[in-house]
C-alpha positions in Angstrom: 13.1 30.6 5.2 15.2 28.0 7.0 17.5 28.0 4.0 18.7 31.5 4.9 22.1 31.7 6.7 22.2 33.1 10.2 23.9 36.1 8.8 21.2 36.8 6.3 18.5 36.2 8.9 20.3 38.8 11.0 19.9 41.2 8.1 16.2 40.4 7.9 15.7 40.7 11.6 16.7 44.3 11.5 13.1 45.0 10.5 11.6 43.1 13.4 9.3 45.1 15.7 9.3 43.2 19.0 11.2 40.6 21.0 8.4 38.1 20.1 9.5 38.3 16.5 13.0 37.1 17.5 11.6 34.3 19.7 9.3 33.1 16.9 12.1 32.9 14.4 14.2 30.9 16.9 11.7 28.1 16.6 12.1 27.9 12.8 15.7 26.6 12.9 18.3 25.9 15.6 20.8 28.1 13.8 18.6 31.1 14.5 18.3 30.5 18.3 21.2 32.8 19.2 20.7 35.3 16.5 20.4 38.2 19.0 24.0 37.6 20.1 25.1 38.8 16.6 23.8 42.2 17.4 26.0 44.9 18.9 23.1 47.3 18.9 19.4 46.9 19.6 17.1 46.9 16.6 14.1 47.1 18.8 13.2 49.1 22.0 14.6 47.5 25.2 13.7 47.2 28.8 15.3 45.3 31.7 13.5 42.1 30.7 14.5 42.2 27.0 18.1 43.4 27.3 19.2 40.0 28.5 18.7 38.6 24.9 21.4 41.0 23.6 24.5 39.8 25.3 26.9 41.7 23.1 25.2 45.1 23.2 27.6 48.0 22.7 25.4 50.7 21.2 22.0 51.6 22.7 19.4 53.0 20.3 16.5 55.0 21.8 13.6 55.0 19.5 10.9 56.6 21.7 10.9 59.0 24.6 9.6 56.2 26.8 12.4 53.8 26.0 14.5 52.5 29.0 17.8 54.4 29.2 19.4 52.0 31.8 20.5 54.7 34.1 21.9 57.0 31.4 20.9 60.7 31.8 19.7 61.1 28.2 17.6 64.3 27.9 17.0 64.5 31.6 16.7 67.8 33.4 19.6 68.7 35.6 17.6 68.2 38.8 16.1 64.9 37.7 17.3 61.9 39.8 18.8 59.0 38.0 19.4 55.5 39.5 23.1 55.2 39.2 23.2 51.8 40.8 21.3 50.3 37.8 23.2 52.4 35.3 24.7 50.4 32.4 27.4 51.9 30.3 27.4 51.7 26.5 30.0 52.6 23.9 27.5 54.8 22.2 23.9 56.0 22.8 22.0 57.2 19.8 18.7 59.0 20.2 16.2 58.7 17.2 13.2 60.5 18.5 12.6 64.2 18.0 14.3 66.4 20.5 15.0 70.2 20.6 18.4 71.5 19.7 18.6 73.3 23.1 18.2 70.0 25.0 20.9 68.4 23.0 23.3 71.1 24.2 22.8 70.4 27.9 26.1 69.3 29.5 24.7 65.9 30.6 23.9 65.1 26.9 27.3 65.9 25.5 28.3 62.3 25.1 25.2 61.2 23.2 24.4 61.2 19.5 21.1 62.8 18.4 20.0 62.1 14.8 16.6 63.8 14.8 17.1 67.2 16.2 14.3 69.8 15.9 15.4 73.4 15.8 12.3 75.1 17.3 11.1 78.5 18.5 12.6 78.1 21.9 16.0 77.4 20.3 15.9 80.7 18.5 16.1 82.4 21.9 19.7 81.1 22.0 20.3 83.2 18.8 19.9 86.9 19.4 19.7 87.6 15.7 19.0 91.3 16.2 22.2 91.6 18.2 24.0 89.1 16.1 25.2 86.7 18.8 24.7 83.2 20.2 23.7 83.8 23.8 25.0 80.3 24.8 28.6 80.8 23.7 28.6 84.5 22.7 29.6 83.7 19.1 28.4 85.4 15.9 25.4 83.6 14.2 25.0 85.9 11.3 28.1 86.3 9.1 29.3 89.4 7.2 27.0 88.4 4.3 24.0 88.3 6.6 23.7 84.5 6.3 22.4 82.6 9.3 23.5 79.0 9.7 21.2 76.3 11.1 23.4 74.3 13.4 24.0 70.6 12.7 26.9 68.1 13.1 27.4 64.3 13.2 26.5 64.2 16.8 23.6 66.6 16.6 21.8 65.9 13.3 19.2 68.6 12.6 16.3 67.2 10.6 13.4 69.6 11.4 12.8 73.3 11.8 9.9 73.8 14.1 6.6 75.7 13.8 7.0 79.5 13.9 10.7 79.0 14.6 12.1 82.2 12.9 8.8 84.0 12.5 9.2 87.8 12.6 13.0 87.4 12.8 14.9 90.1 10.9 18.5 91.0 10.3 19.5 88.1 8.0 19.1 87.8 4.2 20.0 84.2 3.6 19.8 80.9 5.4 22.4 78.1 5.3 20.5 74.8 5.7 22.1 71.6 6.7 21.8 68.9 4.0 20.3 66.6 6.7 17.2 68.7 6.9 14.0 66.8 5.8 11.2 68.9 7.3 10.1 72.5 7.7 7.1 73.1 10.0 4.3 75.7 9.6 5.2 79.3 9.3 8.8 78.7 10.3 10.1 81.7 8.2 6.9 83.7 8.1 7.5 87.5 8.2 11.3 87.3 7.9 11.1 90.6 6.1 14.9 90.9 5.3 15.2 87.4 3.9 16.2 87.6 0.2 17.6 84.3 -0.9 16.7 80.7 -0.1 18.2 77.4 -1.4 16.4 74.5 0.2 18.1 71.3 1.1 17.9 68.3 -1.3 15.9 65.9 0.8 13.0 68.2 1.7 9.6 66.8 0.5 7.1 69.4 1.5 6.7 73.1 2.4 3.8 73.5 4.9 1.4 76.5 4.9 2.8 80.0 5.5 6.4 78.8 5.3 7.6 82.0 3.7 4.5 84.1 4.0 5.1 87.8 4.2 8.8 87.5 3.4 8.7 90.8 1.6 12.3 90.8 0.4 12.5 87.2 -0.9 13.5 87.5 -4.5 15.1 84.1 -5.2 14.2 80.6 -4.0 15.4 77.2 -5.3 13.4 74.2 -4.3 14.5 70.5 -4.6 13.2 68.5 -7.5 11.8 65.9 -5.1 9.4 68.4 -3.5 5.8 66.9 -3.6 3.8 69.4 -1.6 3.6 73.2 -1.1 1.0 74.4 1.5 -1.5 77.1 1.7 -0.1 80.7 1.6 3.4 79.3 1.4 4.7 82.3 -0.6 1.8 84.8 0.1 2.9 88.4 0.2 6.4 87.7 -1.1 6.4 91.1 -2.8 9.9 90.7 -4.4 9.5 87.2 -5.8 9.8 87.5 -9.6 9.7 83.9 -10.7 9.2 80.4 -9.4 9.7 77.0 -11.0 7.0 74.6 -9.8 8.5 71.1 -9.3 7.1 68.4 -11.5 6.1 66.3 -8.6 3.6 68.8 -7.3 0.0 67.9 -8.3 -1.9 70.9 -7.0 -1.4 74.5 -6.0 -3.0 75.2 -2.6 -5.2 78.2 -1.7 -3.4 81.6 -1.5 -0.1 80.0 -2.5 1.2 83.0 -4.3 -1.3 85.7 -3.4 0.0 89.2 -3.5 3.3 88.3 -5.1 3.1 91.6 -6.9 6.4 91.1 -8.9 5.8 87.6 -9.9 6.1 87.8 -13.7 6.7 84.4 -15.0 4.9 81.2 -13.9 4.7 77.9 -15.9 2.0 75.4 -14.9 3.5 71.9 -15.2 1.3 69.1 -16.8 1.3 67.4 -13.4 -0.9 70.1 -11.9 -4.6 69.0 -11.6 -6.0 71.9 -9.5 -5.4 75.5 -8.6 -6.8 76.5 -5.1 -8.7 79.5 -4.0 -6.9 82.8 -4.5 -3.8 81.0 -5.7 -2.5 84.0 -7.8 -4.7 86.7 -6.2 -3.2 90.2 -6.8 -0.2 88.9 -8.7 -0.3 92.2 -10.5 2.7 91.6 -12.8 1.6 88.3 -14.4 0.9 89.0 -18.1 0.1 85.5 -19.5 -0.9 82.1 -18.3 -1.2 78.9 -20.4 -2.7 75.6 -19.4 -1.8 72.5 -21.5 -3.8 69.9 -19.7 -6.9 69.3 -17.6 -6.9 71.5 -14.5 -9.7 72.5 -12.0 -9.4 76.2 -11.3 -10.8 77.5 -8.0 -12.5 80.9 -7.1 -10.5 84.1 -7.2 -7.4 82.4 -8.7 -6.5 85.3 -11.0 -8.5 88.1 -9.3 -6.7 91.5 -9.5 -4.0 90.2 -11.9 -4.0 93.7 -13.3 -1.5 93.1 -16.2 -2.9 89.8 -17.3 -3.5 90.0 -21.1 -3.5 86.5 -22.3 -5.0 83.3 -20.9 -5.3 79.9 -22.5 -7.7 77.9 -20.4 -7.8 74.0 -20.2 -9.7 72.7 -23.2 -12.0 70.5 -21.0 -12.8 73.1 -18.3 -16.5 72.9 -17.3 -16.8 75.8 -14.7 -15.4 79.3 -14.5 -15.6 79.8 -10.8 -16.5 83.0 -8.8 -14.3 86.0 -9.3 -11.9 84.0 -11.5 -10.8 87.1 -13.5 -12.3 89.9 -11.4 -10.4 93.2 -11.8 -8.1 91.9 -14.5 -8.0 95.3 -16.0 -5.8 94.5 -19.0 -7.6 91.4 -20.2 -9.1 92.4 -23.5 -10.3 89.0 -24.9 -10.5 85.4 -23.8 -11.7 82.2 -25.4 -13.9 80.2 -23.1 -13.6 76.5 -23.6 -16.7 74.9 -25.3 -17.4 72.5 -22.5 -18.0 75.3 -19.9 -21.6 75.1 -18.5 -21.4 77.7 -15.7 -19.8 81.1 -15.4 -19.6 82.1 -11.7 -20.4 85.2 -9.7 -18.1 88.2 -10.4 -16.1 86.1 -12.9 -15.2 89.0 -15.2 -16.3 91.9 -13.0 -14.3 95.1 -13.6 -12.4 93.7 -16.6 -12.4 97.1 -18.0 -10.5 96.2 -21.2 -12.7 93.2 -22.1 -14.2 94.1 -25.5 -15.5 90.8 -26.7 -16.2 87.4 -25.3 -17.8 84.2 -26.6 -20.2 82.5 -24.3 -20.3 78.8 -25.3 -23.6 77.3 -26.5 -23.8 74.9 -23.5 -23.5 77.6 -20.8 -26.5 77.3 -18.5 -25.7 79.8 -15.8 -24.2 83.3 -15.8 -23.6 84.4 -12.2 -24.2 87.6 -10.3 -22.2 90.6 -11.4 -20.4 88.4 -13.8 -19.7 91.2 -16.3 -20.3 94.1 -14.0 -18.3 97.2 -15.1 -16.9 95.7 -18.3 -16.9 99.1 -19.8 -15.4 98.0 -23.1 -17.9 95.2 -23.8 -20.0 96.3 -26.8 -22.2 93.2 -27.5 -23.3 90.0 -25.8 -25.0 86.9 -27.0 -27.0 85.0 -24.4 -27.0 81.2 -25.1 -30.2 79.2 -25.4 -29.8 77.2 -22.2 -29.4 80.3 -19.9 -32.6 80.7 -17.8 -31.5 83.7 -15.6 -29.6 86.9 -16.1 -28.5 87.3 -12.5 -28.3 90.4 -10.3 -26.0 93.2 -11.7 -24.7 90.7 -14.3 -24.1 93.5 -16.9 -24.4 96.5 -14.6 -22.2 99.5 -15.6 -21.3 98.0 -19.1 -21.5 101.6 -20.4 -20.6 100.6 -24.0 -22.9 97.6 -24.3 -25.0 98.4 -27.4 -26.5 95.0 -28.3 -28.0 92.1 -26.4 -29.0 89.1 -28.3 -31.0 86.2 -26.9 -30.7 83.0 -28.9 -34.3 82.0 -28.2 -34.1 80.4 -24.8 -37.5 80.2 -23.1 -38.4 81.4 -19.6 -35.6 83.7 -18.8 -35.7 85.8 -15.7 -33.8 89.1 -15.5 -32.8 89.8 -11.9 -32.1 93.0 -9.9 -29.9 95.6 -11.6 -29.0 93.2 -14.4 -28.5 95.9 -17.1 -28.4 99.0 -14.8 -26.2 101.8 -16.1 -25.7 100.3 -19.6 -25.6 103.8 -20.9 -25.1 102.8 -24.6 -27.9 100.2 -24.9 -30.4 101.5 -27.5 -33.0 98.7 -27.7 -34.2 95.6 -26.0 -36.3 93.0 -27.6 -37.0 89.9 -25.5 -37.9 87.7 -28.5 -40.7 86.2 -26.4 -38.2 84.7 -24.0 -38.3 86.9 -20.9 -40.8 85.8 -18.2 -39.9 88.2 -15.4 -37.9 91.3 -14.6 -36.6 92.4 -11.2 -35.9 95.8 -9.6 -33.7 98.3 -11.5 -32.9 95.8 -14.2 -32.7 98.6 -16.9 -32.3 101.7 -14.7 -30.1 104.5 -16.0 -29.8 103.1 -19.5 -29.7 106.6 -20.9 -29.6 105.5 -24.6 -32.4 103.0 -24.5 -34.9 104.2 -27.0 -37.5 101.4 -27.2 -38.5 98.3 -25.5 -40.9 95.5 -26.4 -41.9 93.1 -23.7 -43.6 89.8 -24.4 -46.8 88.3 -23.0 -45.1 86.3 -20.2 -44.3 89.5 -18.2 -47.0 90.5 -15.7 -45.1 93.2 -13.8 -42.8 96.1 -14.4 -40.8 96.1 -11.1 -39.4 98.9 -8.9 -37.0 101.4 -10.7 -37.1 99.1 -13.8 -36.5 101.9 -16.4 -35.7 104.7 -14.1 -33.9 107.7 -15.8 -33.9 106.0 -19.2 -33.8 109.5 -20.6 -34.0 108.6 -24.3 -36.8 106.0 -23.9 -39.6 107.1 -26.3 -41.4 104.0 -27.1 -42.7 101.3 -24.8 -44.8 98.3 -26.0 -46.3 96.6 -23.0 -48.1 93.3 -23.2 -51.8 93.0 -22.3 -50.8 90.8 -19.4 -49.0 93.4 -17.4 -51.0 94.1 -14.2 -48.6 96.0 -12.0 -46.1 98.9 -12.5 -43.8 99.3 -9.5 -42.5 102.4 -7.7 -40.3 104.7 -9.8 -40.6 102.2 -12.8 -40.4 104.9 -15.5 -39.3 107.8 -13.2 -37.2 110.3 -15.2 -38.0 108.9 -18.6 -38.0 112.4 -20.1 -38.4 111.3 -23.7 -41.4 109.0 -23.2 -44.3 110.4 -25.1 -47.2 108.0 -24.6 -48.0 104.8 -22.8 -51.0 102.5 -22.7 -51.8 100.9 -19.4 -55.0 99.2 -20.4 -54.5 96.0 -18.3 -52.6 97.6 -15.4 -54.5 97.5 -12.1 -51.8 98.9 -9.8 -49.3 101.8 -10.4 -46.7 102.4 -7.7 -45.6 105.8 -6.4 -43.5 108.1 -8.6 -43.9 105.6 -11.4 -43.9 108.3 -14.1 -42.5 111.2 -12.2 -40.6 113.7 -14.4 -41.6 112.1 -17.7 -41.4 115.5 -19.2 -42.6 114.6 -22.8 -45.4 112.3 -21.7 -48.5 113.7 -23.4 -50.8 110.7 -23.6 -51.7 108.1 -21.0 -54.4 105.5 -21.3 -55.3 104.0 -18.0 -57.0 100.7 -17.2 -60.7 100.7 -16.5 -59.9 98.5 -13.4 -57.4 100.7 -11.6 -58.5 101.9 -8.1 -55.7 104.1 -6.9 -53.2 106.5 -8.3 -50.4 106.6 -5.8 -48.3 109.5 -4.6 -46.2 111.4 -7.2 -47.5 109.0 -10.0 -47.5 111.6 -12.7 -45.7 114.4 -10.9 -43.6 116.6 -13.2 -45.1 115.3 -16.4 -45.0 118.8 -18.0 -46.4 117.8 -21.4 -49.4 115.9 -20.1 -52.3 118.0 -21.4 -55.2 115.7 -20.7 -55.9 112.4 -19.0 -59.1 110.3 -18.8 -59.4 109.0 -15.3 -61.3 105.6 -15.1 -64.6 105.2 -13.3 -63.0 102.5 -11.1 -60.8 105.1 -9.5 -61.2 105.7 -5.7 -58.2 107.7 -4.7 -55.8 110.2 -6.2 -52.6 110.4 -4.1 -50.4 113.1 -2.7 -48.8 115.3 -5.5 -50.1 112.8 -8.1 -50.3 115.4 -10.8 -48.0 118.0 -9.2 -46.4 120.3 -11.8 -48.2 118.9 -14.8 -47.8 122.2 -16.5 -49.8 121.4 -19.6 -52.8 119.8 -18.0 -55.9 121.9 -18.9 -58.9 119.9 -17.8 -59.7 117.2 -15.2 -62.9 115.3 -14.8 -63.0 113.5 -11.4 -64.7 110.1 -11.7 -67.8 109.5 -9.7 -66.3 106.8 -7.5 -63.4 108.9 -6.2 -63.8 109.6 -2.5 -60.4 111.1 -1.7 -58.1 113.6 -3.3 -55.0 114.0 -1.2 -53.1 117.2 -0.5 -51.2 119.0 -3.2 -52.6 116.6 -5.8 -52.7 119.2 -8.6 -50.2 121.7 -7.2 -48.6 124.0 -9.8 -50.7 122.8 -12.7 -50.4 126.3 -14.2 -52.4 125.5 -17.3 -55.3 123.9 -15.5 -58.5 125.9 -16.1 -61.3 123.4 -15.5 -62.1 120.8 -12.9 -65.4 118.9 -12.7 -66.3 117.0 -9.6 -68.9 114.2 -9.3 -72.3 114.6 -7.7 -71.4 112.8 -4.4 -69.5 113.3 -1.2 -65.7 113.6 -1.7 -62.9 114.6 0.5 -60.4 117.2 -0.6 -57.3 117.6 1.4 -55.4 120.8 1.9 -53.7 122.7 -1.0 -55.0 120.4 -3.7 -55.0 123.2 -6.3 -52.3 125.4 -4.9 -50.6 127.6 -7.5 -53.0 126.6 -10.3 -52.9 130.1 -11.7 -55.1 129.5 -14.7 -58.0 127.8 -12.9 -61.2 129.5 -14.0 -64.0 127.0 -13.6 -64.8 124.4 -11.0 -67.9 122.4 -11.0 -68.4 121.1 -7.5 -71.1 119.2 -5.7 -72.6 120.4 -2.4 -71.4 117.3 -0.8 -67.7 118.0 -1.4 
């Protein structure tokens, strides 16, 4: 180091931090002892003790607000006292720390140079943009082209525009930025609804969140090539923005970055992008295609409600399709899911009404809730072998779904409403893979004609096959013990059913099964609940098991073809209106023991001719 000339050491010492660095270097070589005398400015902050080392000081640099000003009134308030006795004059005073534009224009600061001016929200009060004047000097601030100029000059170098600075300002369509600008703070132009055109300065490195959020008229923006970061919701609700060139130094698109840019038509994803944040292109209703050429992580809701999106090429190594990724992409008719995908999230393709075919890769293990809900053009689906659950409402309202094929995966559970309102589904064969079904899983499948359930299933849950109006054949396993409320309610084509293992039948389970003529009940059933066979107009006879204790309210109401009933000996209660309007019923035989009949049990049984009844009834 001692081989350096004093001049070169002076150059090096420009990077020193404290006076101790200068003192230390003076011990290295005698030629460095007076190195501070070469400086006409201070490379480090000064105080009254340190300034004596700089005998030839002409220019004072102030690096921090707390730096000693030596009696100069830099950035002082007009009523703030200054010790003029200790004042030291300098050829020039340069302020490096951030200071508002308004303070730099104070009369006592006119002789100083400020190279880090922040134009902040208080400074905009000087600019009455609505009335088009500068309140400080009564000059126009918006020219005849509706361009507003951010002030900057050699003595007042503007480098930052502060947080919320021009938020909600209207009346200008373009901004003239100084080339010295290096920073925009959060939401500085948010809700500038008349702003149409932006050319950002060349040294800007980042755009923080909400910078141009809700700039409804913004149709053109040019960003510098050196931009490395664009924040959350930066261009959200820019309703007039048609295209945007993403700089190649950007490595991720933050959440909500372009959400509700309804005219955004063209977007190219650079190879530098590694992730797309939550709702990044949400409601970009004009985007028609999107192509990924490299590995990218794609967050939830990224393309949700991109109504005109017709073509997507996903990253080849994508492993997860996140929640609501393509929800309400009404124009998406087909998509190739990469082979490495193992999970398809909740609502991923919900309301993709044009989606007619889709391949689910063999390694997919999870299909989320409402994943294909209301995919009204989807006609067939193949469930891969690794899938263990068909989640709630997964294929609900797929009105043209005709065929479901399970590739043999074991222990699959079908959750609530999974295939509800699949109006075109004609058959369902579980291939010995379904272990449980949940409420309403096949409700309102009007075209379903037959079902075959395997031995794993022990329960038919609530509303499971409600209003499956064409269901005529049901093959239940011998392990089914329970049938839930409304399970076969409204299955008007069902002709017969065997319930030999069932010990519990819920209320209204077979209500309005108009063609049901034959029912075989289990010998272990104890109760028939309310409305169980109400409205079964074709039921002409039924053998009630000896195990039966109770027949519920309106249990056989309006069984118009029922002719004869033998009440088992263990029945102790027949609830009110149990056989009301059984107009063909002509014979009822009661057991030889005490039994309670509630009111109106046989009301409107117009053909009833013979009742054998015990004295104890």
